[in-house]
N, C-alpha and C positions, 0 to 999 in steps of 0.2 A: 420474369425475373431471370430465369437461367439464360434465355437467348439474349436478353439485354447485357448480362454480364460476359457472355462469350463474345459478343459483337465488339464490345469495347476492348476486351483483352486482344482480340485479333486486330483491332485497329492499332492499339498500343504496339503489338508486335511488328506490325507493318513500319511504324516510324522508325524501328530499330534497324531498318535496312540500310545499307551504306548511302549516305548522302550524295548527290550529285557534285561533281567538281571536287571529289575526296581523293582522287586517283593520284599516282605518281606523275610528278611534272618535273622534266629535266630539259634543260638548254645549256648552250655555251654561247657567251659574248665574245665575238672574235672580230677585231678591228680588221677591216679589208686591206688598209694600208698600214705601214709603219708609221708612228708619229712623226710629225714633220721635221723635228730635230733630228730624227734618225735618218734622214735621207738627203743630207746636204751634199756630200760628193760620194763618188763610187767607192774611193779608198777607205772612207771613214764610215760608211753606211753599214750598220748591222743587221738592219731591218728588224730589230727586236720589237716586241710588243707584248702585251699581256692578255692571256685569255682567262675568262672567268667562267667556271662551270657552276650553274645555278641549279639547286636541287630543293624541291618541296614534296611534301606528302601531306596533304590538309586533313587526312584521315584524323578525327578527334580522339580516337581511342589510345594511340600509342606511337611511340617512335618506331621508325623501320630502319633496318640495316640496308643501306643502298650501296652497292658496289658499282663503281664507275670507271671507264676506260676512256681516254681521249687519245686518238692516233691522228698524226699529220702525215699525209702521203702526197706525192707528186714529184715533180710537176706534171700535170696532165692526168687522164683517167687510168694510165698504166703505170703510174709512177709508184715507186716502192715506198713502204712505210718508213718515215725518217725519224719520227719521234713518237715516244708513247709515255702517257702519264696514267696513273691509276690510284685508286684509293677506295676506303670505305668510310662512309659517313652515317651517323645516326641521324636521321631526318624525320621531322615533324611537321606540324602545321606552320611553325615559324620559319622553315626552310634553312638551307645551308648554303654558303658560297665558298668555292674553293678557287684561290688566286693562282695562276700558273704563269709565271714570267717565261719568256721564250727569247733566246739570244739570237734567233736568225739562223742557227746551225743545226745540223743533223746530230743524231747520237754519236756518242764517242765510239770509235772502233779500235780494237786492241792493235790493229796494224798500222793505223794512221792517225793523225790529229784531226780533231774536230774542224771542219771547213764550213763556211757559210754555204747555205744552200743556193742554187742558181736561180736566176730569175724565172718567174712563171706564175702559173695559179696553182694552188695548192688546195687540197680537201682536208678538212677536219671533221672527224667521225667521232661522236659521242654515244657511247652505249652505257645506259644505267639499268642496273637490275636491282630491284628490291625483293627481300624475302626470298633469296634464291634457294630453290630447292623444296619449297613448301607449296600448298595449294594455293596460297596467296601471292604467288610469284607474279611480279609485274616488271615490265620491260619498256624502255623508251629509247629510241634511236634518233639521232639528228645529224645531219650534214651541213656544213657551211664551207664556203670558200674564202681563202685570202690570196692577196697578190705580193709577191716579192718583187720589186722593181726598183734597181739602183740607179739606172739611167735611163735614157730614152728607149722606149720599146714600140714595136710595131704592133698596133691594134689590129684585130681582124677587120676586113673590109666588109661592110654591110650595106647594101643598097638602101637608100632611104626614099621615103615618100615626103612630101612637103611638111616640115615640122610645124606642129601647132595645129593641124588641121583637124577638127572634129568630124568633117564630113569626108568619107573617103569615096573615091571613084570606084565603081564596080569593076570587077576583073572579067575580061572576055565577054562584055556585054551584059553582065549581071547588073542588077540595081545597085545603087549606092548604098552606103551603111553609114549610120550614126553610131559613134562610140559612146555607149553609156557606162560611166564609171560608177560602180555600185558597190555597196557593203551589203552582202547576203547572209549575214549571221550576226544578230544582235538580240539583246533581251531589254525589256522594260518592267515596269511595275505589274503587268499582267502576269509575269512569273517571278523570276528572281533577279531582275535587274532594275535599273532606274534609280540608283542612289546618287546624291550629289557627291562631287569629287572629293570634298573634305571630309566626308563620311563614308566612303566606300572602301571596305576592307575585304572584298571578296563577294560571293553569292549573297544576295539579301534573302531573308525570309519571304517567301512568296506573297506578293500583293501588299507589301508594306512600305515600299519605297515611294517617293512623291512623284516621280516622273513617268509618265506612260507614253503610248505611241505617239500622239500628237505632238508632245515635247521632243520626242527622238527625231521626228520628221523635220520639224523647225530647226533643230540643232544641226542635223546633217545638211540640210539645205544651206543654212548660213555658213557652214564650213566647206561648201563647194562640191559636195557630192551631187550626183544626178539621180540616184535612186538608193533607198534603204529599205531592207526587209527587217521588221520586227519578227523574229522567229522564236515564239514563246514555247516553253516546255510544256508539252502536252499534258502531263500528269501533274502539273501545278495549278490547274484551273480551279482545283478544290481548295487552293488557299494554303497548301501544305507541300512540303518536300517528301513527305510520306504519304500516307493515305488518312484523310480527314473523314472520320466516321460520321460526322455531323453535316457534311457538305450535302447542299441541295442540287441535283442535277441541273435543274433549269438556269440556276445562277451560274454554273460554270459554263454552260452552253451559251448563255446570253453574253458572258464576257467575251467569249470567242467571237461571237457575231458582231459585237460592238467594235472589236477590232477591225473586222473586215469593213465595216461600215465607215469607220474612222478613216481607213487608208484610202478608200474610194473617194470620200469626200474631200480628203485633204489634196489627192491627186487632181480632182476636178477644180479645186480653188487654187491651185498652184501649178499652171501649165509650165512645163520644162522639168518639172520634178516628179519623179514616180515613187510614190509611197506604197509599200507593199507589206502584207501581213500574211504570216502563216505560222507553221509549228515546226517546233524541233522535236521529233519523236524518238522516244527510247530513253534507256538509261545507259551510263557509261559502264558501270560495273557489269561485266558479263553480258554485254549488249553492244551498244554503240549508237551514237546521235546521228540522225540524218534529218535534213530540212526538207519538209514538204512544202513547195511554194504556192500551190493553187487549189488546195481543198477547201470547199465551201463548208465543210463539216468537221467538227471536233472529234478526233480520233482518241481512243484511250482504253484501258483495261481496269481501272480501278472502281471500286464500288463503295458506296457509303455502308453504314451499319445495318441499313434495312435492304441491302443487296442491290441497290439502284445504281445502274451504270452512270458514272460521272463524265459521260461523252454522249455524241451522237451515234458513232459507229463504233462497234466493239473491234479492237485489234489486239489479240493476245500479246502480252509482253515477251519480247525476245523472238517472235515468230517473224523473222524478216522475209523468209519465202512467202508466207501468207501476206504479208503487208505488200510486198512487191506485186503480187497477184491482184490485190485490190487496188493498188495505184494504177497498174496499167489498165484494167477495167474502167476506171474512172477518168483516165487521161492525166492523172497527177504527176509532177514532175519532182524530182528529189536531188539531194546532194549529200554525199558522204561527208560528215563533219569531223574534222581533226581525227582522222582514221588511225587507228593502230595497225602496225604491221601485222600482228598477231592477236588473236583473242577476241575480236569484235566482228559484227556482222556475220555470224556463224550461220552456215546453211549446210545441213548434214555434216556438221562438225568442222567445216572448213572455214577459216577466216576469210572475209570478203568473198564468200562462196558465190559462185555464179548461177544465176537462173535466167532463161529467157525473158521472164517478166521483169526481173530486175534491170536487165539490159536495156528493155524498153522505157523503164521509168526513172532510172538514175541517169542524170545528164552531167553532172558536176562532181568534183572530188577536190576537197580542200588541200592544196598543196603547200600552203604556208599561212599562219595566223600570227597575230600579235597576242600578247597576254591577255586573257579574257577579263583579268581584274586589273588591267592599267587604268591609272588615274592621269595619265600624261594627255594634255590637250594641245600640245605643240608639235605633233607628229615626229617624235623624236624617242619612242618607247624602244628600248634595247632588248626586251625579253620578247623573243619571237621563236617560233616552231615550224619545223620543216617537215612535211608528210609526203616527200616525193617517193620515197620507198614504199609506202602503203599504196598511194595512188597507181604506181607501177604494177603493183601486184594485182590491183584491180584491172588494170588495162590487160595484163598477161593472162587473166583469168577469162577474159573476153568481154568486159564492160566496155561500152562505148562512152567514156565520160572525158569531158574537158577539164582542164584545172581552174580552180578558183582560189582567190586569196581574200580572206575577210578578217574581222577584228573581235568577233564574239563579244562585243562590248556588254558588260554588265554594269559598269558605271555610266555616268551620264556624260560619256565623250564620244558619242557615236561617229564613227570614222576619223576621229581626230588623234587617236593614239599613235598612228603612223601614217604613211602616204600609201599604203598597199590598198589595192582595190581589185574586184572582179570587172573587167572591161568586156562588155557585151556588145557585139555588132548588129544592131538592130537595123533592119530594112528601112531606109529613109522614108519617113511618111510624106503625104503630101505637102506642097509648100505651105508654110505657116501653121501647120499642124504639129504638136507636141508627141513624142513618142509615146505609144499607148501600153497599157499592161498587156494586151493580147499580143501586140508586136514583140514585146519583150520576151514573153513566154515563148513565142514561136522561134526567136533567136536562141534561147536556151535549148529547145528541143532540137535545133539543128546544130547545137554545140558550137556556135560561132562566138567564141570567147577565147580571151587570153587573160592570165593572171599576172599582176604586176606588183611589185613592192614599191614602186614609183608612179605616182599618179599623173606624170608628165609623159609617161612612155607609151608608145604605140608600136605594136608588132604585128606583122602579117606572115603567115607561113602557107606557102602553096606547093602543090604537088601536080605538075603539068598543068599549072594554071587553076587547079581546083583549090578552093579556099579551105583553110583548117576547119575541122569538124565535118567535112564530107567524107562519104564512102563511095568508091567507085571501082569498077573494073578496069584493068589496064593491060595494054599489049606493049611489048618492047621496052624501050628506056623510060625510066622515071626521072624527071628533073625536080629536085627539091629546092625551094628558093625562099630566102629570109629577107624581109624589109623591116627596118626598124628606124624610128625617129624618136626624139626626146624635145619637147618644147622648151626645157629649161637648159638644153645644151649638153646634157649627158652624153658619152659615147660608149661604144661596146669596149669591153675589156677582154672578154672571153666568149666563145659561142660553141655550142654542142648540138650536133643532131644525133638524136636517139632512135633506136629501132627495137621492136619487138614483135612477137607473133601472138595475137589474139587467140585464146583458149588453149595455148601451150602451157600455161602456169610456169613459163621459163623465165630466163633473165631479161632484162632491158639493157641494152648496150649502146655505148657511144659509137657512131659511124664515122664522124668528121668533126673538126674543129674550125670549119669554115662555113660561110653563110650559105653557100650553094653546092649541090651535090648532085652528080647525075649517076645513075646506077641502073642496072637491071635486076629487079628482084628474082628470086626463085619463085616458080609457081606456088600459089597458095596466098593466104592471107597475111598481111603485114600492117603495122602501125609505124608512124613517124612523127616525131615532135622535136621541136628546138627549144633550148633553154639558153638565153642570153644573159650574161652578167655584165652590168654596167661598170664604168670606172670608178663609181663610189660604192661598188659591192652589191647594190641592189639588183634583184634578178627578175626577169620577165620570162614567163613560159607560154608557148603557143598551146592551143588545142591540138591534138593529134590529127593527123589524116589517117584514114583506113584504105587500104589498097588491096584489091583481090587480083593478084597477078595471074593472067591467063597464059597457058602454054604457047 
């Protein structure tokens, strides 16, 4: 009787841990262009527009004091800070929105009158800090771009390949590639997703919503996606967001195995669509979510009241170094999901801490997501998050990760909240054969990926003819080249080539605002990638290339 009482008490205490998706959320909605009526003539154009800072903290316990600062700088990466807004809001689960009209001018200066800012591309940076100075302090940083354009503006010249092609010719004798447009982060009823749009108000109680993986695959295929991953939370297979003391291990394991079997069966029955099933491992609070794409076994740390592991393989909660070692040993591939710049994926106390095992296993880093709880099914969701700073931290730590862009759907709108996709260049299969799961995983392992906010975009980035994702030794000059097309007719508005040093834990800086650049790097390791902003504000990121420059 004493054991029974203790076990139930322990289980009850476990359920009081912070729930998933209860963290600080902050973003800014920033129109890339001024409203059409503000761009009539150069003399009358103010380029004014309205920014909306959106804050939410779904923690059910209380409201939180969130101090936010929004800065506008530019034009270009070295531009000065021109405007600054700030405030403090009491933010709870219901969220707060702050509307900030901007008149297209810089801050007033005591020595001169306010003048309109010059044409160009500007950066908005939002920093939101909750519970500052306490052990519960949380921080979110976002960066987005806007364009000021009063008259005709010369767009950067970017060489194109034939717009609309899904089959790409190989480079320098390499095989051709098929571009697979995927959403590699979503949930169904197997964990806390799968709710109908008219009843979806956030994460669901695990295994209570009506729609499962098969429904998700059907929906995604009908909405034009080539691949969808159902990435279910590994610790919810017990039917709980906490710990279910009454859970039966065999049932949790059977549900995961059912998901794997359903994905394989759907792929076989629907040539041309790739149904994938995996898990989102970890917790956000003092942890970090990562996707494991190809594990045939359920991983976990929770135990029921009898002490039985509710998984097939035990992986201690929060032990990222240990998980990376297991992933490398088993050949499993991973993705950093919505990574925070600080406080997540700790190894020896370092956020996004590097290990050789993690470098081998982690292949993607989410650079941009739409809202996990969007009910939008018209690809027009305005709540979006940018994680480029965190992904750059991973690259500077030494990780060889490509950028990805997913939707983290919890409602039944898999891939339809916005047009963003993770685009994977899979080696073209034999004539008449569909892309296979093995071919897709091989492409992820090779980091042949670009992340796009526009499902019509196509981007290639090369270094001396080597394709993005590759690692190679180099003598002498290095020629970096970008090719871009958009089958819907969008053009480039801005382009930036970035550089960093893997393993330096240093900064990642912009080298050029042109599509092509030739340079001779200093001896040692380097990485380069390109970020292209379209004329509608949507962004496309290449995978990096990693170059070891020899003396």
